[in-house]
mmCIF file of the N, C-alpha and C atoms, coordinates in Angstrom:
data_MODEL
# 
_entry.id   MODEL 
# 
loop_
_atom_site.group_PDB 
_atom_site.id 
_atom_site.type_symbol 
_atom_site.label_atom_id 
_atom_site.label_alt_id 
_atom_site.label_comp_id 
_atom_site.label_asym_id 
_atom_site.label_entity_id 
_atom_site.label_seq_id 
_atom_site.pdbx_PDB_ins_code 
_atom_site.Cartn_x 
_atom_site.Cartn_y 
_atom_site.Cartn_z 
_atom_site.occupancy 
_atom_site.B_iso_or_equiv 
_atom_site.pdbx_formal_charge 
_atom_site.auth_seq_id 
_atom_site.auth_comp_id 
_atom_site.auth_asym_id 
_atom_site.auth_atom_id 
_atom_site.pdbx_PDB_model_num 
ATOM 1   N N  . MET A 1 1  ? -62.113  -203.907 -29.750 1.00 0.00 ? 1  MET A N  1 
ATOM 2   C CA . MET A 1 1  ? -63.349  -203.568 -28.693 1.00 0.00 ? 1  MET A CA 1 
ATOM 3   C C  . MET A 1 1  ? -64.275  -205.631 -28.568 1.00 0.00 ? 1  MET A C  1 
ATOM 4   N N  . THR A 1 2  ? -64.183  -206.237 -28.020 1.00 0.00 ? 2  THR A N  1 
ATOM 5   C CA . THR A 1 2  ? -64.533  -207.601 -28.250 1.00 0.00 ? 2  THR A CA 1 
ATOM 6   C C  . THR A 1 2  ? -66.626  -207.064 -28.318 1.00 0.00 ? 2  THR A C  1 
ATOM 7   N N  . HIS A 1 3  ? -67.073  -208.639 -28.851 1.00 0.00 ? 3  HIS A N  1 
ATOM 8   C CA . HIS A 1 3  ? -68.324  -208.719 -28.498 1.00 0.00 ? 3  HIS A CA 1 
ATOM 9   C C  . HIS A 1 3  ? -69.506  -208.184 -28.383 1.00 0.00 ? 3  HIS A C  1 
ATOM 10  N N  . GLU A 1 4  ? -69.222  -209.325 -27.296 1.00 0.00 ? 4  GLU A N  1 
ATOM 11  C CA . GLU A 1 4  ? -69.431  -208.240 -25.810 1.00 0.00 ? 4  GLU A CA 1 
ATOM 12  C C  . GLU A 1 4  ? -69.997  -207.330 -24.802 1.00 0.00 ? 4  GLU A C  1 
ATOM 13  N N  . SER A 1 5  ? -69.106  -206.356 -25.673 1.00 0.00 ? 5  SER A N  1 
ATOM 14  C CA . SER A 1 5  ? -69.316  -204.838 -24.721 1.00 0.00 ? 5  SER A CA 1 
ATOM 15  C C  . SER A 1 5  ? -69.875  -204.202 -26.086 1.00 0.00 ? 5  SER A C  1 
ATOM 16  N N  . VAL A 1 6  ? -69.420  -204.057 -27.018 1.00 0.00 ? 6  VAL A N  1 
ATOM 17  C CA . VAL A 1 6  ? -70.536  -203.435 -28.428 1.00 0.00 ? 6  VAL A CA 1 
ATOM 18  C C  . VAL A 1 6  ? -72.299  -204.273 -28.509 1.00 0.00 ? 6  VAL A C  1 
ATOM 19  N N  . TRP A 1 7  ? -72.345  -205.707 -28.445 1.00 0.00 ? 7  TRP A N  1 
ATOM 20  C CA . TRP A 1 7  ? -73.263  -206.052 -28.873 1.00 0.00 ? 7  TRP A CA 1 
ATOM 21  C C  . TRP A 1 7  ? -74.160  -205.595 -27.690 1.00 0.00 ? 7  TRP A C  1 
ATOM 22  N N  . TYR A 1 8  ? -75.530  -204.440 -27.366 1.00 0.00 ? 8  TYR A N  1 
ATOM 23  C CA . TYR A 1 8  ? -76.423  -204.245 -26.577 1.00 0.00 ? 8  TYR A CA 1 
ATOM 24  C C  . TYR A 1 8  ? -75.531  -203.315 -25.749 1.00 0.00 ? 8  TYR A C  1 
ATOM 25  N N  . SER A 1 9  ? -74.827  -202.368 -26.314 1.00 0.00 ? 9  SER A N  1 
ATOM 26  C CA . SER A 1 9  ? -74.091  -201.250 -25.680 1.00 0.00 ? 9  SER A CA 1 
ATOM 27  C C  . SER A 1 9  ? -74.948  -200.085 -25.777 1.00 0.00 ? 9  SER A C  1 
ATOM 28  N N  . ARG A 1 10 ? -76.049  -199.641 -26.038 1.00 0.00 ? 10 ARG A N  1 
ATOM 29  C CA . ARG A 1 10 ? -76.466  -198.141 -25.984 1.00 0.00 ? 10 ARG A CA 1 
ATOM 30  C C  . ARG A 1 10 ? -77.808  -198.849 -25.375 1.00 0.00 ? 10 ARG A C  1 
ATOM 31  N N  . PRO A 1 11 ? -77.600  -197.594 -24.820 1.00 0.00 ? 11 PRO A N  1 
ATOM 32  C CA . PRO A 1 11 ? -78.690  -197.813 -23.772 1.00 0.00 ? 11 PRO A CA 1 
ATOM 33  C C  . PRO A 1 11 ? -80.606  -197.600 -24.609 1.00 0.00 ? 11 PRO A C  1 
ATOM 34  N N  . ARG A 1 12 ? -81.721  -198.576 -23.921 1.00 0.00 ? 12 ARG A N  1 
ATOM 35  C CA . ARG A 1 12 ? -83.281  -198.331 -24.641 1.00 0.00 ? 12 ARG A CA 1 
ATOM 36  C C  . ARG A 1 12 ? -83.662  -197.638 -24.054 1.00 0.00 ? 12 ARG A C  1 
ATOM 37  N N  . LYS A 1 13 ? -84.082  -196.880 -24.463 1.00 0.00 ? 13 LYS A N  1 
ATOM 38  C CA . LYS A 1 13 ? -85.256  -196.009 -24.030 1.00 0.00 ? 13 LYS A CA 1 
ATOM 39  C C  . LYS A 1 13 ? -86.586  -196.321 -24.369 1.00 0.00 ? 13 LYS A C  1 
ATOM 40  N N  . TYR A 1 14 ? -86.948  -197.138 -25.543 1.00 0.00 ? 14 TYR A N  1 
ATOM 41  C CA . TYR A 1 14 ? -88.337  -196.807 -26.079 1.00 0.00 ? 14 TYR A CA 1 
ATOM 42  C C  . TYR A 1 14 ? -87.858  -197.587 -26.980 1.00 0.00 ? 14 TYR A C  1 
ATOM 43  N N  . GLY A 1 15 ? -89.053  -198.218 -27.847 1.00 0.00 ? 15 GLY A N  1 
ATOM 44  C CA . GLY A 1 15 ? -89.380  -199.440 -28.969 1.00 0.00 ? 15 GLY A CA 1 
ATOM 45  C C  . GLY A 1 15 ? -89.737  -200.736 -28.395 1.00 0.00 ? 15 GLY A C  1 
ATOM 46  N N  . LYS A 1 16 ? -89.483  -201.731 -28.936 1.00 0.00 ? 16 LYS A N  1 
ATOM 47  C CA . LYS A 1 16 ? -89.390  -203.294 -28.547 1.00 0.00 ? 16 LYS A CA 1 
ATOM 48  C C  . LYS A 1 16 ? -88.320  -203.664 -27.166 1.00 0.00 ? 16 LYS A C  1 
ATOM 49  N N  . GLY A 1 17 ? -86.905  -203.274 -28.011 1.00 0.00 ? 17 GLY A N  1 
ATOM 50  C CA . GLY A 1 17 ? -86.270  -203.507 -26.828 1.00 0.00 ? 17 GLY A CA 1 
ATOM 51  C C  . GLY A 1 17 ? -85.774  -202.501 -25.637 1.00 0.00 ? 17 GLY A C  1 
ATOM 52  N N  . SER A 1 18 ? -87.137  -201.589 -25.147 1.00 0.00 ? 18 SER A N  1 
ATOM 53  C CA . SER A 1 18 ? -87.336  -201.042 -23.919 1.00 0.00 ? 18 SER A CA 1 
ATOM 54  C C  . SER A 1 18 ? -87.936  -201.479 -23.068 1.00 0.00 ? 18 SER A C  1 
ATOM 55  N N  . ARG A 1 19 ? -88.918  -202.835 -23.384 1.00 0.00 ? 19 ARG A N  1 
ATOM 56  C CA . ARG A 1 19 ? -89.483  -203.366 -22.492 1.00 0.00 ? 19 ARG A CA 1 
ATOM 57  C C  . ARG A 1 19 ? -89.339  -204.843 -22.868 1.00 0.00 ? 19 ARG A C  1 
ATOM 58  N N  . GLU A 1 20 ? -89.799  -205.074 -21.265 1.00 0.00 ? 20 GLU A N  1 
ATOM 59  C CA . GLU A 1 20 ? -89.893  -206.824 -21.096 1.00 0.00 ? 20 GLU A CA 1 
ATOM 60  C C  . GLU A 1 20 ? -90.862  -207.499 -20.063 1.00 0.00 ? 20 GLU A C  1 
ATOM 61  N N  . CYS A 1 21 ? -90.860  -208.417 -19.907 1.00 0.00 ? 21 CYS A N  1 
ATOM 62  C CA . CYS A 1 21 ? -91.630  -209.019 -18.442 1.00 0.00 ? 21 CYS A CA 1 
ATOM 63  C C  . CYS A 1 21 ? -91.355  -208.562 -17.023 1.00 0.00 ? 21 CYS A C  1 
ATOM 64  N N  . ARG A 1 22 ? -92.204  -207.786 -16.795 1.00 0.00 ? 22 ARG A N  1 
ATOM 65  C CA . ARG A 1 22 ? -91.618  -207.773 -15.263 1.00 0.00 ? 22 ARG A CA 1 
ATOM 66  C C  . ARG A 1 22 ? -91.483  -209.411 -14.099 1.00 0.00 ? 22 ARG A C  1 
ATOM 67  N N  . VAL A 1 23 ? -92.177  -210.194 -14.839 1.00 0.00 ? 23 VAL A N  1 
ATOM 68  C CA . VAL A 1 23 ? -92.237  -211.614 -14.442 1.00 0.00 ? 23 VAL A CA 1 
ATOM 69  C C  . VAL A 1 23 ? -90.750  -212.480 -14.832 1.00 0.00 ? 23 VAL A C  1 
ATOM 70  N N  . CYS A 1 24 ? -90.286  -212.642 -15.748 1.00 0.00 ? 24 CYS A N  1 
ATOM 71  C CA . CYS A 1 24 ? -89.211  -213.535 -16.314 1.00 0.00 ? 24 CYS A CA 1 
ATOM 72  C C  . CYS A 1 24 ? -87.717  -212.774 -17.519 1.00 0.00 ? 24 CYS A C  1 
ATOM 73  N N  . SER A 1 25 ? -88.219  -211.358 -17.474 1.00 0.00 ? 25 SER A N  1 
ATOM 74  C CA . SER A 1 25 ? -87.895  -210.306 -18.333 1.00 0.00 ? 25 SER A CA 1 
ATOM 75  C C  . SER A 1 25 ? -87.909  -211.353 -20.020 1.00 0.00 ? 25 SER A C  1 
ATOM 76  N N  . HIS A 1 26 ? -88.731  -212.023 -19.937 1.00 0.00 ? 26 HIS A N  1 
ATOM 77  C CA . HIS A 1 26 ? -88.565  -212.142 -21.797 1.00 0.00 ? 26 HIS A CA 1 
ATOM 78  C C  . HIS A 1 26 ? -89.277  -210.703 -22.471 1.00 0.00 ? 26 HIS A C  1 
ATOM 79  N N  . ARG A 1 27 ? -88.999  -210.637 -23.488 1.00 0.00 ? 27 ARG A N  1 
ATOM 80  C CA . ARG A 1 27 ? -89.325  -209.353 -24.395 1.00 0.00 ? 27 ARG A CA 1 
ATOM 81  C C  . ARG A 1 27 ? -90.452  -209.653 -25.340 1.00 0.00 ? 27 ARG A C  1 
ATOM 82  N N  . ALA A 1 28 ? -89.855  -210.927 -25.569 1.00 0.00 ? 28 ALA A N  1 
ATOM 83  C CA . ALA A 1 28 ? -90.987  -211.271 -27.188 1.00 0.00 ? 28 ALA A CA 1 
ATOM 84  C C  . ALA A 1 28 ? -92.235  -211.623 -26.248 1.00 0.00 ? 28 ALA A C  1 
ATOM 85  N N  . GLY A 1 29 ? -94.030  -211.423 -27.339 1.00 0.00 ? 29 GLY A N  1 
ATOM 86  C CA . GLY A 1 29 ? -94.738  -211.499 -26.370 1.00 0.00 ? 29 GLY A CA 1 
ATOM 87  C C  . GLY A 1 29 ? -95.790  -211.306 -25.807 1.00 0.00 ? 29 GLY A C  1 
ATOM 88  N N  . LEU A 1 30 ? -95.183  -209.865 -25.677 1.00 0.00 ? 30 LEU A N  1 
ATOM 89  C CA . LEU A 1 30 ? -95.337  -209.314 -24.150 1.00 0.00 ? 30 LEU A CA 1 
ATOM 90  C C  . LEU A 1 30 ? -96.939  -208.243 -24.382 1.00 0.00 ? 30 LEU A C  1 
ATOM 91  N N  . ILE A 1 31 ? -97.756  -208.223 -22.844 1.00 0.00 ? 31 ILE A N  1 
ATOM 92  C CA . ILE A 1 31 ? -98.818  -207.597 -23.214 1.00 0.00 ? 31 ILE A CA 1 
ATOM 93  C C  . ILE A 1 31 ? -98.786  -206.386 -22.634 1.00 0.00 ? 31 ILE A C  1 
ATOM 94  N N  . ARG A 1 32 ? -98.844  -205.624 -23.320 1.00 0.00 ? 32 ARG A N  1 
ATOM 95  C CA . ARG A 1 32 ? -98.984  -204.314 -22.646 1.00 0.00 ? 32 ARG A CA 1 
ATOM 96  C C  . ARG A 1 32 ? -100.354 -203.507 -22.223 1.00 0.00 ? 32 ARG A C  1 
ATOM 97  N N  . LYS A 1 33 ? -101.248 -203.866 -22.258 1.00 0.00 ? 33 LYS A N  1 
ATOM 98  C CA . LYS A 1 33 ? -102.903 -203.657 -22.267 1.00 0.00 ? 33 LYS A CA 1 
ATOM 99  C C  . LYS A 1 33 ? -102.903 -203.325 -20.591 1.00 0.00 ? 33 LYS A C  1 
ATOM 100 N N  . TYR A 1 34 ? -103.196 -201.991 -19.746 1.00 0.00 ? 34 TYR A N  1 
ATOM 101 C CA . TYR A 1 34 ? -103.259 -201.501 -18.685 1.00 0.00 ? 34 TYR A CA 1 
ATOM 102 C C  . TYR A 1 34 ? -102.194 -201.417 -18.074 1.00 0.00 ? 34 TYR A C  1 
ATOM 103 N N  . GLY A 1 35 ? -100.925 -201.257 -18.678 1.00 0.00 ? 35 GLY A N  1 
ATOM 104 C CA . GLY A 1 35 ? -99.958  -201.647 -18.053 1.00 0.00 ? 35 GLY A CA 1 
ATOM 105 C C  . GLY A 1 35 ? -99.184  -202.567 -17.602 1.00 0.00 ? 35 GLY A C  1 
ATOM 106 N N  . MET A 1 36 ? -99.870  -203.627 -17.866 1.00 0.00 ? 36 MET A N  1 
ATOM 107 C CA . MET A 1 36 ? -99.518  -205.181 -17.000 1.00 0.00 ? 36 MET A CA 1 
ATOM 108 C C  . MET A 1 36 ? -98.021  -205.257 -17.500 1.00 0.00 ? 36 MET A C  1 
ATOM 109 N N  . ASN A 1 37 ? -97.018  -205.427 -18.655 1.00 0.00 ? 37 ASN A N  1 
ATOM 110 C CA . ASN A 1 37 ? -95.550  -205.199 -18.679 1.00 0.00 ? 37 ASN A CA 1 
ATOM 111 C C  . ASN A 1 37 ? -95.441  -206.999 -18.816 1.00 0.00 ? 37 ASN A C  1 
ATOM 112 N N  . ILE A 1 38 ? -95.733  -208.464 -19.351 1.00 0.00 ? 38 ILE A N  1 
ATOM 113 C CA . ILE A 1 38 ? -95.736  -209.286 -18.832 1.00 0.00 ? 38 ILE A CA 1 
ATOM 114 C C  . ILE A 1 38 ? -96.077  -210.115 -20.131 1.00 0.00 ? 38 ILE A C  1 
ATOM 115 N N  . CYS A 1 39 ? -94.925  -211.085 -20.440 1.00 0.00 ? 39 CYS A N  1 
ATOM 116 C CA . CYS A 1 39 ? -95.601  -211.662 -21.495 1.00 0.00 ? 39 CYS A CA 1 
ATOM 117 C C  . CYS A 1 39 ? -96.254  -212.988 -22.046 1.00 0.00 ? 39 CYS A C  1 
ATOM 118 N N  . ARG A 1 40 ? -97.136  -213.314 -22.660 1.00 0.00 ? 40 ARG A N  1 
ATOM 119 C CA . ARG A 1 40 ? -98.057  -214.098 -22.597 1.00 0.00 ? 40 ARG A CA 1 
ATOM 120 C C  . ARG A 1 40 ? -98.131  -215.519 -22.560 1.00 0.00 ? 40 ARG A C  1 
ATOM 121 N N  . GLN A 1 41 ? -96.411  -216.258 -22.081 1.00 0.00 ? 41 GLN A N  1 
ATOM 122 C CA . GLN A 1 41 ? -96.455  -217.243 -20.972 1.00 0.00 ? 41 GLN A CA 1 
ATOM 123 C C  . GLN A 1 41 ? -96.757  -217.408 -19.890 1.00 0.00 ? 41 GLN A C  1 
ATOM 124 N N  . CYS A 1 42 ? -96.382  -215.950 -19.469 1.00 0.00 ? 42 CYS A N  1 
ATOM 125 C CA . CYS A 1 42 ? -96.737  -215.722 -17.363 1.00 0.00 ? 42 CYS A CA 1 
ATOM 126 C C  . CYS A 1 42 ? -98.111  -215.229 -17.172 1.00 0.00 ? 42 CYS A C  1 
ATOM 127 N N  . PHE A 1 43 ? -98.767  -214.689 -18.235 1.00 0.00 ? 43 PHE A N  1 
ATOM 128 C CA . PHE A 1 43 ? -99.927  -214.580 -18.276 1.00 0.00 ? 43 PHE A CA 1 
ATOM 129 C C  . PHE A 1 43 ? -100.537 -215.268 -17.762 1.00 0.00 ? 43 PHE A C  1 
ATOM 130 N N  . ARG A 1 44 ? -99.764  -216.085 -19.092 1.00 0.00 ? 44 ARG A N  1 
ATOM 131 C CA . ARG A 1 44 ? -101.523 -217.411 -18.898 1.00 0.00 ? 44 ARG A CA 1 
ATOM 132 C C  . ARG A 1 44 ? -101.673 -218.687 -17.423 1.00 0.00 ? 44 ARG A C  1 
ATOM 133 N N  . GLU A 1 45 ? -100.302 -218.067 -17.209 1.00 0.00 ? 45 GLU A N  1 
ATOM 134 C CA . GLU A 1 45 ? -99.880  -219.082 -16.133 1.00 0.00 ? 45 GLU A CA 1 
ATOM 135 C C  . GLU A 1 45 ? -100.635 -218.389 -14.269 1.00 0.00 ? 45 GLU A C  1 
ATOM 136 N N  . LYS A 1 46 ? -100.464 -216.396 -14.443 1.00 0.00 ? 46 LYS A N  1 
ATOM 137 C CA . LYS A 1 46 ? -100.749 -215.996 -13.535 1.00 0.00 ? 46 LYS A CA 1 
ATOM 138 C C  . LYS A 1 46 ? -102.280 -215.259 -13.607 1.00 0.00 ? 46 LYS A C  1 
ATOM 139 N N  . SER A 1 47 ? -102.752 -215.141 -14.714 1.00 0.00 ? 47 SER A N  1 
ATOM 140 C CA . SER A 1 47 ? -103.748 -214.536 -14.848 1.00 0.00 ? 47 SER A CA 1 
ATOM 141 C C  . SER A 1 47 ? -104.965 -214.829 -13.716 1.00 0.00 ? 47 SER A C  1 
ATOM 142 N N  . THR A 1 48 ? -105.287 -216.344 -13.213 1.00 0.00 ? 48 THR A N  1 
ATOM 143 C CA . THR A 1 48 ? -106.038 -216.397 -12.632 1.00 0.00 ? 48 THR A CA 1 
ATOM 144 C C  . THR A 1 48 ? -105.870 -215.611 -11.066 1.00 0.00 ? 48 THR A C  1 
ATOM 145 N N  . ASP A 1 49 ? -104.580 -215.313 -10.824 1.00 0.00 ? 49 ASP A N  1 
ATOM 146 C CA . ASP A 1 49 ? -104.315 -214.961 -9.471  1.00 0.00 ? 49 ASP A CA 1 
ATOM 147 C C  . ASP A 1 49 ? -104.359 -213.345 -9.928  1.00 0.00 ? 49 ASP A C  1 
ATOM 148 N N  . ILE A 1 50 ? -103.927 -212.823 -10.887 1.00 0.00 ? 50 ILE A N  1 
ATOM 149 C CA . ILE A 1 50 ? -104.526 -211.226 -11.620 1.00 0.00 ? 50 ILE A CA 1 
ATOM 150 C C  . ILE A 1 50 ? -105.725 -211.274 -11.301 1.00 0.00 ? 50 ILE A C  1 
ATOM 151 N N  . GLY A 1 51 ? -107.144 -211.867 -11.825 1.00 0.00 ? 51 GLY A N  1 
ATOM 152 C CA . GLY A 1 51 ? -108.394 -212.068 -11.486 1.00 0.00 ? 51 GLY A CA 1 
ATOM 153 C C  . GLY A 1 51 ? -108.998 -211.853 -12.748 1.00 0.00 ? 51 GLY A C  1 
ATOM 154 N N  . PHE A 1 52 ? -108.494 -212.408 -13.765 1.00 0.00 ? 52 PHE A N  1 
ATOM 155 C CA . PHE A 1 52 ? -108.754 -212.534 -15.061 1.00 0.00 ? 52 PHE A CA 1 
ATOM 156 C C  . PHE A 1 52 ? -109.821 -213.835 -15.072 1.00 0.00 ? 52 PHE A C  1 
ATOM 157 N N  . THR A 1 53 ? -111.114 -213.562 -16.062 1.00 0.00 ? 53 THR A N  1 
ATOM 158 C CA . THR A 1 53 ? -111.593 -214.820 -16.823 1.00 0.00 ? 53 THR A CA 1 
ATOM 159 C C  . THR A 1 53 ? -111.664 -215.216 -17.329 1.00 0.00 ? 53 THR A C  1 
ATOM 160 N N  . LYS A 1 54 ? -111.846 -216.296 -17.697 1.00 0.00 ? 54 LYS A N  1 
ATOM 161 C CA . LYS A 1 54 ? -111.610 -216.149 -19.517 1.00 0.00 ? 54 LYS A CA 1 
ATOM 162 C C  . LYS A 1 54 ? -112.987 -216.893 -19.725 1.00 0.00 ? 54 LYS A C  1 
ATOM 163 N N  . VAL A 1 55 ? -113.328 -215.938 -20.792 1.00 0.00 ? 55 VAL A N  1 
ATOM 164 C CA . VAL A 1 55 ? -114.786 -216.045 -21.780 1.00 0.00 ? 55 VAL A CA 1 
ATOM 165 C C  . VAL A 1 55 ? -115.201 -216.688 -22.839 1.00 0.00 ? 55 VAL A C  1 
ATOM 166 N N  . ARG A 1 56 ? -116.034 -217.677 -22.934 1.00 0.00 ? 56 ARG A N  1 
ATOM 167 C CA . ARG A 1 56 ? -115.772 -218.321 -24.066 1.00 0.00 ? 56 ARG A CA 1 
ATOM 168 C C  . ARG A 1 56 ? -117.354 -217.688 -24.856 1.00 0.00 ? 56 ARG A C  1 
ATOM 169 N N  . PHE A 1 57 ? -117.452 -217.989 -26.531 1.00 0.00 ? 57 PHE A N  1 
ATOM 170 C CA . PHE A 1 57 ? -118.752 -217.184 -27.645 1.00 0.00 ? 57 PHE A CA 1 
ATOM 171 C C  . PHE A 1 57 ? -118.763 -218.202 -27.656 1.00 0.00 ? 57 PHE A C  1 
ATOM 172 N N  . ASN A 1 58 ? -120.032 -218.475 -27.989 1.00 0.00 ? 58 ASN A N  1 
ATOM 173 C CA . ASN A 1 58 ? -120.646 -219.343 -28.479 1.00 0.00 ? 58 ASN A CA 1 
ATOM 174 C C  . ASN A 1 58 ? -120.942 -219.001 -29.902 1.00 0.00 ? 58 ASN A C  1 
ATOM 175 N N  . SER A 1 59 ? -121.013 -219.137 -30.897 1.00 0.00 ? 59 SER A N  1 
ATOM 176 C CA . SER A 1 59 ? -120.876 -218.894 -31.846 1.00 0.00 ? 59 SER A CA 1 
ATOM 177 C C  . SER A 1 59 ? -122.289 -218.484 -32.814 1.00 0.00 ? 59 SER A C  1 
ATOM 178 N N  . SER A 1 60 ? -122.640 -219.770 -32.364 1.00 0.00 ? 60 SER A N  1 
ATOM 179 C CA . SER A 1 60 ? -124.399 -219.362 -33.034 1.00 0.00 ? 60 SER A CA 1 
ATOM 180 C C  . SER A 1 60 ? -125.528 -218.427 -32.176 1.00 0.00 ? 60 SER A C  1 
ATOM 181 N N  . LEU A 1 61 ? -124.709 -217.766 -31.017 1.00 0.00 ? 61 LEU A N  1 
ATOM 182 C CA . LEU A 1 61 ? -126.069 -217.026 -30.495 1.00 0.00 ? 61 LEU A CA 1 
ATOM 183 C C  . LEU A 1 61 ? -124.794 -215.469 -30.283 1.00 0.00 ? 61 LEU A C  1 
ATOM 184 N N  . ASP A 1 62 ? -124.309 -216.072 -30.398 1.00 0.00 ? 62 ASP A N  1 
ATOM 185 C CA . ASP A 1 62 ? -122.724 -214.647 -30.485 1.00 0.00 ? 62 ASP A CA 1 
ATOM 186 C C  . ASP A 1 62 ? -123.103 -213.815 -29.214 1.00 0.00 ? 62 ASP A C  1 
ATOM 187 N N  . ASN A 1 63 ? -122.907 -214.589 -28.214 1.00 0.00 ? 63 ASN A N  1 
ATOM 188 C CA . ASN A 1 63 ? -123.129 -214.224 -26.689 1.00 0.00 ? 63 ASN A CA 1 
ATOM 189 C C  . ASN A 1 63 ? -122.261 -214.591 -25.393 1.00 0.00 ? 63 ASN A C  1 
ATOM 190 N N  . PRO A 1 64 ? -121.842 -214.013 -24.884 1.00 0.00 ? 64 PRO A N  1 
ATOM 191 C CA . PRO A 1 64 ? -120.706 -214.670 -24.133 1.00 0.00 ? 64 PRO A CA 1 
ATOM 192 C C  . PRO A 1 64 ? -121.441 -215.820 -22.966 1.00 0.00 ? 64 PRO A C  1 
ATOM 193 N N  . ILE A 1 65 ? -120.192 -216.751 -22.991 1.00 0.00 ? 65 ILE A N  1 
ATOM 194 C CA . ILE A 1 65 ? -121.149 -218.112 -22.116 1.00 0.00 ? 65 ILE A CA 1 
ATOM 195 C C  . ILE A 1 65 ? -119.928 -217.952 -20.856 1.00 0.00 ? 65 ILE A C  1 
ATOM 196 N N  . ARG A 1 66 ? -120.060 -216.961 -19.460 1.00 0.00 ? 66 ARG A N  1 
ATOM 197 C CA . ARG A 1 66 ? -119.537 -217.884 -18.560 1.00 0.00 ? 66 ARG A CA 1 
ATOM 198 C C  . ARG A 1 66 ? -119.773 -218.759 -17.665 1.00 0.00 ? 66 ARG A C  1 
ATOM 199 N N  . SER A 1 67 ? -118.568 -219.218 -16.950 1.00 0.00 ? 67 SER A N  1 
ATOM 200 C CA . SER A 1 67 ? -118.671 -220.291 -16.225 1.00 0.00 ? 67 SER A CA 1 
ATOM 201 C C  . SER A 1 67 ? -119.392 -220.050 -14.210 1.00 0.00 ? 67 SER A C  1 
ATOM 202 N N  . HIS A 1 68 ? -119.404 -218.874 -13.983 1.00 0.00 ? 68 HIS A N  1 
ATOM 203 C CA . HIS A 1 68 ? -119.374 -218.470 -13.065 1.00 0.00 ? 68 HIS A CA 1 
ATOM 204 C C  . HIS A 1 68 ? -121.017 -218.208 -12.669 1.00 0.00 ? 68 HIS A C  1 
ATOM 205 N N  . SER A 1 69 ? -121.767 -219.211 -11.679 1.00 0.00 ? 69 SER A N  1 
ATOM 206 C CA . SER A 1 69 ? -123.213 -219.067 -11.661 1.00 0.00 ? 69 SER A CA 1 
ATOM 207 C C  . SER A 1 69 ? -123.757 -218.101 -10.993 1.00 0.00 ? 69 SER A C  1 
ATOM 208 N N  . ASN A 1 70 ? -122.392 -216.840 -10.175 1.00 0.00 ? 70 ASN A N  1 
ATOM 209 C CA . ASN A 1 70 ? -123.011 -216.012 -9.461  1.00 0.00 ? 70 ASN A CA 1 
ATOM 210 C C  . ASN A 1 70 ? -123.391 -214.780 -10.313 1.00 0.00 ? 70 ASN A C  1 
ATOM 211 N N  . ILE A 1 71 ? -123.555 -214.899 -11.996 1.00 0.00 ? 71 ILE A N  1 
ATOM 212 C CA . ILE A 1 71 ? -123.985 -213.831 -12.605 1.00 0.00 ? 71 ILE A CA 1 
ATOM 213 C C  . ILE A 1 71 ? -125.074 -214.104 -12.704 1.00 0.00 ? 71 ILE A C  1 
ATOM 214 N N  . THR A 1 72 ? -125.760 -212.653 -12.888 1.00 0.00 ? 72 THR A N  1 
ATOM 215 C CA . THR A 1 72 ? -127.413 -212.827 -13.138 1.00 0.00 ? 72 THR A CA 1 
ATOM 216 C C  . THR A 1 72 ? -127.756 -212.860 -14.603 1.00 0.00 ? 72 THR A C  1 
ATOM 217 N N  . GLN A 1 73 ? -129.150 -212.730 -15.041 1.00 0.00 ? 73 GLN A N  1 
ATOM 218 C CA . GLN A 1 73 ? -129.473 -212.803 -16.118 1.00 0.00 ? 73 GLN A CA 1 
ATOM 219 C C  . GLN A 1 73 ? -129.926 -211.326 -16.809 1.00 0.00 ? 73 GLN A C  1 
ATOM 220 N N  . SER A 1 74 ? -129.448 -210.281 -15.766 1.00 0.00 ? 74 SER A N  1 
ATOM 221 C CA . SER A 1 74 ? -129.156 -208.500 -16.377 1.00 0.00 ? 74 SER A CA 1 
ATOM 222 C C  . SER A 1 74 ? -128.069 -208.514 -17.346 1.00 0.00 ? 74 SER A C  1 
ATOM 223 N N  . HIS A 1 75 ? -127.355 -209.376 -17.493 1.00 0.00 ? 75 HIS A N  1 
ATOM 224 C CA . HIS A 1 75 ? -126.048 -209.226 -17.927 1.00 0.00 ? 75 HIS A CA 1 
ATOM 225 C C  . HIS A 1 75 ? -126.273 -209.154 -19.124 1.00 0.00 ? 75 HIS A C  1 
ATOM 226 N N  . TYR A 1 76 ? -127.372 -209.816 -19.780 1.00 0.00 ? 76 TYR A N  1 
ATOM 227 C CA . TYR A 1 76 ? -127.458 -210.548 -21.031 1.00 0.00 ? 76 TYR A CA 1 
ATOM 228 C C  . TYR A 1 76 ? -128.588 -210.009 -21.463 1.00 0.00 ? 76 TYR A C  1 
ATOM 229 N N  . PRO A 1 77 ? -128.710 -209.585 -22.903 1.00 0.00 ? 77 PRO A N  1 
ATOM 230 C CA . PRO A 1 77 ? -129.962 -208.695 -23.077 1.00 0.00 ? 77 PRO A CA 1 
ATOM 231 C C  . PRO A 1 77 ? -130.951 -209.572 -24.276 1.00 0.00 ? 77 PRO A C  1 
ATOM 232 N N  . THR A 1 78 ? -131.467 -209.566 -23.930 1.00 0.00 ? 78 THR A N  1 
ATOM 233 C CA . THR A 1 78 ? -133.027 -209.947 -24.599 1.00 0.00 ? 78 THR A CA 1 
ATOM 234 C C  . THR A 1 78 ? -133.900 -209.935 -25.455 1.00 0.00 ? 78 THR A C  1 
# 
C-alpha cells in the first residue's frame, strides 16, 4: 500500500478533521458559531457581505462605539 492510499483513508465523522471552511475548504481557524463553518480569513473578507459590523470598545468608558449614525441613544444606558 502506498502512502497516498493510507493517508487520510478513514472517514472523518467527528472532530476537527470532519469540518472545513465552506468557502475555501481550509480546516484551521474555523468559526463554527451560528453554524457558519467559515475560516477566519474568509470571515474577514466576507463579513460585510454577511452583515457583520465591527464594534470598537472604549476602554475608559467600557461602552461600545459604533460607527453607524442611525443608532439612537436608547441603546446606551445612562
